[in-house]
C-alpha positions in Angstrom: -4.4 19.9 -2.1 -5.7 21.0 -5.4 -5.5 20.7 -9.0 -4.8 17.4 -11.3 -4.6 14.5 -8.8 -2.7 12.5 -11.3 0.2 15.1 -11.6 0.3 16.3 -8.1 3.9 16.2 -6.6 2.9 14.9 -3.0 6.8 15.0 -1.7 7.0 18.8 -2.9 3.8 19.6 -1.3 4.0 17.7 1.9 7.4 19.6 2.1 5.7 22.9 1.9 2.9 22.0 4.4 5.7 20.7 7.1 7.8 23.8 6.7 4.3 25.7 7.5 3.7 23.6 10.8 4.0 19.7 11.4 0.3 19.8 12.3 -2.4 21.8 10.7 -5.9 21.6 8.8 -6.2 21.2 5.6 -9.3 20.9 3.1 -9.6 17.6 1.1 -11.3 16.4 -2.1 -15.1 16.7 -1.3 -14.4 19.6 0.9 -13.9 17.8 3.8 -11.9 19.3 6.7 -9.3 17.1 8.4 -5.8 17.4 10.2 -3.0 16.4 8.5 0.6 15.7 10.3 3.5 15.7 8.1 6.4 16.0 11.1 8.1 12.9 11.6 7.9 13.3 15.5 4.3 14.3 15.7 3.7 11.3 13.1 5.4 8.8 15.4 3.3 10.3 18.4 0.2 10.0 16.2 0.6 6.5 14.9 0.9 5.3 18.7 -1.9 7.2 20.3 -5.0 4.8 21.0 -7.2 8.1 21.3 -6.7 8.4 17.4 -9.1 5.5 16.3 -9.4 3.5 13.1 -12.8 3.0 13.6 -14.9 5.9 13.2 -18.0 4.1 14.7 -16.6 4.6 17.9 -17.2 8.7 17.8 -19.9 9.7 20.0 -21.5 11.6 17.5 -22.5 10.3 14.0 -22.2 13.9 12.7 -18.5 13.8 13.5 -16.0 11.8 11.2 -17.3 11.6 7.7 -21.0 12.6 8.9 -22.6 10.1 6.3 -20.7 11.3 3.5 -18.2 9.0 1.3 -15.2 10.8 0.4 -12.5 9.6 -1.9 -10.0 7.1 -0.6 -12.6 6.4 2.3 -12.9 2.5 1.4 -10.8 0.8 3.9 -12.7 3.1 6.7 -16.1 2.6 5.5 -16.6 -1.1 4.1 -16.8 -4.0 6.4 -15.1 -5.2 9.2 -11.0 -5.8 9.1 -7.8 -4.7 10.4 -7.7 -1.2 8.7 -11.1 -0.1 10.6 -11.0 -1.8 13.9 -9.1 -1.0 17.3 -8.2 -2.5 20.6 -9.4 -5.8 21.5 -11.2 -6.4 18.0 -8.1 -5.2 16.0 -5.9 -8.0 18.3 -8.4 -10.5 17.6 -8.0 -10.2 13.9 -4.3 -9.8 13.9 -3.8 -12.9 16.2 -5.8 -14.9 13.5 -3.7 -13.7 10.8 -0.2 -13.8 12.5 1.1 -17.2 12.0 0.8 -16.9 8.1 2.2 -13.5 7.6 5.2 -13.6 9.7 9.0 -13.1 8.4 9.2 -17.0 8.5 6.1 -17.5 6.5 7.1 -15.0 4.0 10.5 -16.6 3.0 8.5 -19.8 1.8 7.4 -17.7 -1.1 10.7 -16.6 -2.1 11.1 -19.7 -4.6 7.6 -18.4 -6.4 8.6 -14.9 -6.5 11.6 -15.9 -8.3 10.1 -18.0 -10.7 7.1 -15.4 -11.3 9.9 -12.5 -11.7 11.6 -14.7 -14.5 8.2 -15.8 -16.4 7.3 -11.7 -16.3 10.9 -10.6 -17.2 10.4 -12.9 -20.2 7.5 -11.5 -21.4 9.1 -8.0 -21.0 11.8 -8.8 -23.0 9.6 -9.9 -26.1 7.5 -6.9 -25.4 7.4 -4.3 -28.1 6.6 -1.6 -25.7 7.2 -2.8 -22.1 5.6 -1.1 -19.2 7.0 -1.7 -15.7 3.5 -1.6 -14.1 1.4 -3.8 -16.3 3.8 -5.8 -17.5 5.8 -6.5 -14.4 5.3 -4.9 -10.8 1.7 -5.6 -10.7 1.0 -9.0 -12.1 3.9 -10.2 -9.7 1.8 -8.5 -6.8 -1.3 -10.0 -7.6 0.2 -13.5 -8.6 1.9 -13.6 -5.4 -1.2 -12.4 -3.0 -3.6 -14.6 -5.1 -1.2 -17.6 -4.3 -0.9 -16.8 -0.7 -4.4 -16.3 -0.2 -5.3 -19.2 -2.3 -7.6 -17.3 -5.1 -8.6 -19.2 -7.8 -6.9 -18.5 -11.1 -10.2 -18.1 -12.8 -11.3 -15.3 -10.6 -8.0 -13.5 -10.2 -8.4 -11.1 -13.2 -12.1 -9.6 -12.4 -11.1 -9.7 -8.8 -8.2 -7.5 -9.5 -10.0 -5.3 -11.8 -12.6 -4.4 -9.3 -10.6 -4.0 -6.5 -8.3 -1.4 -8.3 -11.5 0.4 -9.3 -12.8 0.5 -5.7 -9.8 2.0 -4.0 -9.4 4.5 -6.5 -12.9 5.7 -6.8 -13.3 9.3 -6.6 -17.1 9.3 -5.8 -17.6 6.2 -3.8 -21.4 7.1 -4.0 -21.7 7.0 -7.8 -24.6 4.4 -8.8 -21.7 2.7 -11.0 -19.4 2.5 -7.9 -22.2 1.0 -6.0 -22.7 -1.7 -8.2 -19.0 -2.2 -8.7 -18.7 -2.7 -4.8 -21.9 -4.9 -4.7 -20.2 -7.3 -7.8 -16.9 -7.3 -5.9 -18.3 -8.4 -2.4 -20.4 -10.9 -4.3 -17.4 -12.2 -5.8 -15.8 -12.6 -2.6 -18.7 -14.6 -1.3 -18.2 -17.0 -4.1 -14.6 -17.6 -3.8 -15.2 -18.0 0.2 -17.6 -20.7 -0.8 -15.5 -22.4 -3.3 -12.6 -22.5 -0.7 -14.8 -24.0 2.1 -15.8 -26.9 -0.4 -12.2 -27.2 -1.6 -9.8 -26.3 1.0 -6.0 -25.9 0.9 -2.8 -25.0 2.5 -3.5 -21.3 2.0 -4.6 -18.3 4.1 -8.4 -18.4 3.1 -8.5 -21.8 4.2 -6.9 -20.4 7.4 -9.6 -17.8 7.7 -12.3 -20.2 6.8 -11.3 -22.7 10.1 -11.2 -19.5 11.9 -14.7 -18.7 11.3 -15.9 -22.1 12.0 -14.3 -21.9 15.2 -15.9 -18.6 16.2 -13.0 -16.7 15.8 -14.2 -14.6 12.7 -17.8 -13.3 12.0 -18.9 -14.0 8.6 -18.7 -10.2 7.5 -15.1 -10.2 8.7 -14.1 -13.5 6.9 -14.9 -11.7 3.6 -13.6 -8.3 4.5 -10.7 -9.3 6.2 -9.6 -11.3 2.8 -10.6 -8.3 0.6 -8.3 -5.9 2.6 -5.4 -8.6 2.5 -6.0 -8.8 -1.2 -6.4 -4.8 -1.7 -3.4 -4.1 0.6 -1.2 -7.1 -1.1 -1.4 -5.7 -4.5 -1.7 -2.1 -4.6 1.2 -0.8 -2.3 3.4 -3.6 -3.7 2.9 -2.7 -7.1 3.7 1.1 -6.4 6.8 0.4 -4.1 8.4 -1.8 -6.8 7.5 0.6 -9.7 8.7 3.7 -7.7 11.4 1.9 -6.2 12.7 1.2 -10.1 12.4 4.9 -10.9 14.2 5.9 -8.1 17.3 3.4 -9.0 16.9 4.3 -12.7 17.3 8.1 -11.6 20.1 7.1 -9.4 22.1 4.5 -11.2 25.0 4.1 -8.6 22.0 2.3 -6.4 22.3 -0.8 -8.8 25.5 -1.9 -7.2 23.5 -2.4 -4.1 21.5 -5.2 -5.8 24.6 -7.3 -6.3 24.5 -8.9 -2.8 21.8 -9.9 -0.8 22.4 -7.7 2.3 22.9 -4.7 0.4 19.6 -5.1 -1.5 17.6 -5.3 1.6 19.3 -2.3 3.2 18.4 -0.3 -0.1 14.8 -1.8 0.0 14.4 0.0 3.6 15.7 3.4 2.1 13.3 2.9 -1.3 10.4 2.3 1.2 11.4 5.6 3.3 11.7 7.5 0.1 8.8 6.3 -2.0 6.4 5.5 0.8 3.9 3.4 -1.2 1.0 4.5 1.3 1.9 8.3 1.0 -0.9 8.7 3.7 -2.1 6.3 6.6 -5.7 5.3 6.4 -8.2 7.4 8.4 -8.2 8.2 12.0 -10.6 9.7 14.2 -10.0 11.6 17.4 -12.0 9.9 20.2 -10.6 13.0 22.5 -8.7 16.1 22.6 -5.0 15.0 21.4 -2.3 17.5 21.9 0.7 17.2 19.5 3.3 19.6 20.2 1.7 23.1 20.8 -1.3 22.0 18.8 -4.7 20.4 20.1 -6.7 18.3 17.6 -10.0 18.6 18.8 -12.1 15.7 19.5 -14.3 14.3 16.8 -11.9 15.6 14.1 -10.6 13.7 11.0 -6.7 12.9 10.9 -4.3 11.9 8.5 -0.7 10.7 9.2 1.5 11.7 5.9 3.8 8.9 6.0 5.7 10.4 3.0 6.2 13.3 4.8 7.3 12.0 8.1 9.6 9.9 6.1 11.2 13.0 4.4 11.7 15.0 7.3 15.0 16.4 7.5 14.8 16.4 11.6 14.7 12.8 11.5 16.7 11.8 8.2 19.4 14.0 7.1 19.2 14.8 3.4 16.0 12.9 3.2 15.6 12.6 -0.5 19.2 10.7 -0.7 19.2 6.6 -0.4 21.9 6.0 2.2 22.7 2.5 2.6 24.5 3.1 6.4 21.3 5.0 7.5 19.8 3.4 10.7 17.5 0.5 9.3 13.9 0.6 10.4 13.4 4.2 11.5 11.0 4.9 8.7 7.1 4.8 8.8 6.4 3.1 5.5 4.7 0.4 7.2 3.0 2.3 10.1 3.7 2.0 13.7 2.5 0.2 16.5 -0.4 -2.2 17.1 -1.5 -1.2 13.1 1.8 -2.1 11.6 1.4 -3.3 8.5 1.0 -7.3 8.4 2.0 -7.9 5.2 5.4 -6.1 5.6 7.9 -9.3 5.3 6.1 -10.3 2.2 6.0 -6.9 0.5 10.0 -6.4 1.6 10.8 -10.0 0.1 8.7 -9.1 -3.1 10.4 -5.8 -3.6 14.2 -6.7 -2.9 13.6 -9.9 -5.1 11.9 -7.8 -8.1 14.2 -5.4 -8.1 17.3 -7.1 -8.0 16.0 -9.7 -10.9 14.8 -6.8 -12.8 18.2 -4.8 -12.8 20.2 -8.1 -12.9 18.4 -9.0 -16.4 18.0 -5.4 -17.7 21.2 -3.3 -16.2 20.7 -0.7 -18.6 16.7 -0.1 -17.9 15.9 3.6 -18.3 12.3 5.1 -18.9 11.0 5.3 -22.3 9.5 8.6 -21.4 10.1 11.9 -19.6 9.6 11.3 -16.0 7.2 14.5 -15.8 5.0 12.5 -18.3 4.3 9.9 -15.7 0.7 10.1 -14.3 -0.8 8.5 -10.8 -3.8 7.0 -10.2 -5.8 8.0 -6.9 -5.8 10.8 -4.7 -4.3 10.7 -1.0 -4.1 7.2 0.0 -3.6 5.1 -3.6 -1.2 7.1 -5.4 0.2 4.6 -7.9 1.5 5.0 -11.1 -0.9 4.6 -14.2 1.9 3.5 -16.3 5.9 3.3 -16.1 7.0 2.5 -20.0 10.6 1.6 -20.0 13.5 1.0 -22.8 16.7 -1.1 -22.5 19.0 -2.1 -25.3 18.6 -5.7 -23.7 14.6 -5.8 -24.1 15.1 -4.2 -28.0 17.4 -6.6 -28.9 15.4 -9.7 -27.7 12.2 -8.3 -29.0 13.5 -8.2 -32.4 14.6 -11.7 -32.7 
């Protein structure tokens, strides 16, 4: 795992690693030695094993895990108390607080909002001289939707988005600039939460504030759970929409599936599997020796489950690089598995399906405006979103000249 991360071909690298062994040690950026799981069967076993904990504070020896250091992509494990770095009863308590507002039924409430937002953004893309799929469509849709669900004031949205993306992409989390940005970010969140307490509304932040007042959340959890939901809502959804659109542009016959709601939903599942917005799961830490197949991961080890590799394992998914609408639905691991299954999955699915349908209905001839090899990604492992995806369509060009 070396070279320029922005041009790193994760699919090829994971395929080669899986062919060597489905469970093996690797050296990550920052010289961190970790165990990487790339096989589908082994990934399922690992994701369901409670001995692979999310909370590194449960390790008996502080020298284990990260050993007091910071590494790229460690922010979801190292910062605060929230769903991604808690286990057992704490995780269940936090998830129970959130469950009513992140269900499939709750997500459907936002379908009209998503449709209106897609239309507005597509209008702007049509008028843009050089439209970009990330900055003009996928990210603003994810940000606006997530902010609306949480109840984030419009005045704070731009700064909050900028700081959040800077934090989750930080290559050196201990750099002084990054530490200052982190303090600014959580200071902003504290002000947002304070504003919501003074002006409650029908949104998730108000719900979290009520849960805090009733003793179900600590003050720290209130802020960092909200931050985790915003981070988890904007980054992987942006990556999913952009990556899925590239897959459709690469295989134009897939556009036919977007003509009906049922087939569009099945296509989304396949695109989730193929693109895996979270290529690697958040960090896990072995509380005991853990046997996976013939390999034993020693107690105290850092463990990463390569969701993107598992989702393209031919042993589980024949012709894994091909989107097949008749494939068994729900078998992929893009949203994880078990107690830590992504709580925002229903909303992410809805946004992706509706965004892709609207995009290719409006611009049926949409194509990349640059060679695919020129596209660059940001982040290292967990965060692997595209920087920009410039696109071109005769429809866009015609309207832009009017």
